[in-house]
N, C-alpha and C positions, 0 to 999 in steps of 0.2 A: 072254547077256552075253559081251562080248569077253574072251578070256583074256589077262590082263596079262602083259607081258614081265617079265623078272627084275628090271629096275630101275624097274618101275611099281608104284605103291601104290594099291590100291582104297580109296576113302574110304567109311567107314560112318557117320561122324558128320554129321548134317544141318547143324550149325553150320559145320563145315569145308567141306562141300559148297557151302553158300551163299556162303562167303567166296571160294572159287575161281570160282564162277559170276558173281561181281560183278567186272567189268573194272576198276573203280576200286580196289577192295581188292586184288585179285590182282596188280595192277601192282607192288605193293611186294614181292612174292615173286620177281619176274623177275630181279633182280641175282644172287640166290643160285642160280638155275637154271643159270646159265652158268659158274659157278665159285665158288670160295671167296672170300668178301668179308668185310671188317671192316664195322662199322657206318658208319664214315666213308666207306669206299669205295662202299658201297651208296647212301649219302646223296648223294654226288657224282654217281653215275650217274643218279639220279632227279631231281637238282636240288632236294633237300630239305635243310632244316637238320638238324644232328645230333640236336637235341632231338626233332624230329618223327620222324626215322628211328628213334630209340630207342623211341618208342611203338609203331611198326610191328614192330620186331624183337621186342619183348616179346610182341606179339600173335601173331606168327608162331611163336614158341617155344611159347606157350601152346597153340596149335592143333596143334602137332607138325609144322608144315610145314617148319621149318628146325631144325638142331641145331648145337651148337658143335663145330667140327672140331678146333680146337686153340687154344692161347693163345701168341701170339708176343711176344717182347720187342723193342719198337721204341723205341730211345732209352732214356729212363728209365721208359717205360710198358709195362705188360703189356696187350696188345690181343687181345680175343677175335675169332676168325675163324669165320664161319658158312658152312654149306652147306645146300642143300635136302635134305630127308629122302629124296627119290627123284628119279629122272631125269624122271619124269612121274607125274601124279596122275589117276586115273580116278574120275569122279563119276557114279554111276548116276543117270539122270534121275529115276527113281522116288524117289530120296532127297530131291529138292528139293520143297518145298511147291508145290502147284498154285496159285500166286498169279496171277490174271489181269492184275494190274497190273505184273508183272515178266516180262520176256522173258529167259529163261536163255540165249538164243542171240544176245543183243545184242552180245556180244564177238566174234562171228564177223567175220573180215576183210571179207567182202562186205557185211555189214550196216553195218559202220562206214564203209566207203568210200562206200556208197550214200547214207547219211545225210549225210556230209560233202559229197558231190557235189551233192546237192539243196540243202543250205544254201548252198554256195558259189554255185550258179547263182542262187538267190534274192537273195543279197547283191549279185551283179553286176547283176541286173535292177533293183535298188532304188537304184542310184547316182543322185544328184541329188534324191532324195526324203527325207522326214524322218518321224519318229515324232511323233505327238501323243497325249498322255495327258491327258484332261480330261473335263469333263461334256458330255454331248450329250443334250439332253432331260432325262429323269429318270435317265439311266444314266451311269456312268463308263466311258469307252471308250478303248482303246489302238488307234490306227489309223495306217495308213501313208498319207501325203499327198504329192503329189496322187495321188488314186486312179487306177490304171490297171491293165490286165491284164498278166500276165507275157508275155514274148516267147514265141512259139509253139514254141520249141525244147524246152520242158519239157512232157512229157506226164505229168501227175500228177492223175489223175481218180479220185474216190471216189464210189460211189453205193450206196444200199441198195435192193435189189430183192427182190421176192417171186417165188420160183421153185419149181416142183415138183422132185422128185428127178430126174425125166427131163430137165427143162430144164437143171438144174444140171449134170448129167452131160454133156449135149450141149454146153453152153457151155464146160465144162472141156476137152472134146475139141477145140473150136475154138481155145481158148487154147494148148493143147499143139501143135496143128498150126502155128499162127503162130510159136510159140517155136522149133519145130524148123526152120521155114523160115528164120528169122533166123539160126540157128546154121549152116545150110548155106550161106547167103549171106555169112557173116562173112569179112572180109578182115583179116588180121593187120596189114597195113600202113596200114589206114584209121584215121580218127579213132575213138576208143574211146567207146562208150556203155554204160551199165549198164541192164540190163533186169530187171524183176521183175514177173511176171504172176501174179496171185493171185485166186482165188475161194474164200472161206471162209465157212462158216456163222457167223452172228453169235452171239457169246457171249451166253448167256441172262443178262440182268441181273436 
């Protein structure tokens, strides 16, 4: 385990760990990580209503992720100002439930950018087409019409293959060789592409 710095807090509560691992939930902690904020200031930073931010502040307080720093007199009102309980929070992966339907790394910047890039490309390739939701034979189908393949600039292939351990190891080696070659040929001034090469044993259903 990584030894925490003096301003880091190791999380031991699975509920708090799950909150921090969820990018949608943990986003509401972000304003208090960069400085002391009132409820209204945090709401403004996140683009939320004060009533909704009040819900999240109560939740953050209950989880121990923020604490009241002080109360300020602003005009005729006394306003509570909050701050994060630590400069950083460390969540041991072992603390999180092994849920195959939830990726605890989905908040990673590369994963977010990769997902957005693929979605953006697909949206661009679908210009001039439309969605049809309706009956087709005995089924109800959501389809994109007119049907056509994506432009070839997107390499996004999935396949299920049966491999021996030796074959899988050999293929993994080939993937790594290709990846390393791409890194060596990378040009910082060229058009940017995102690469994710993966061979993973199928999760037993």
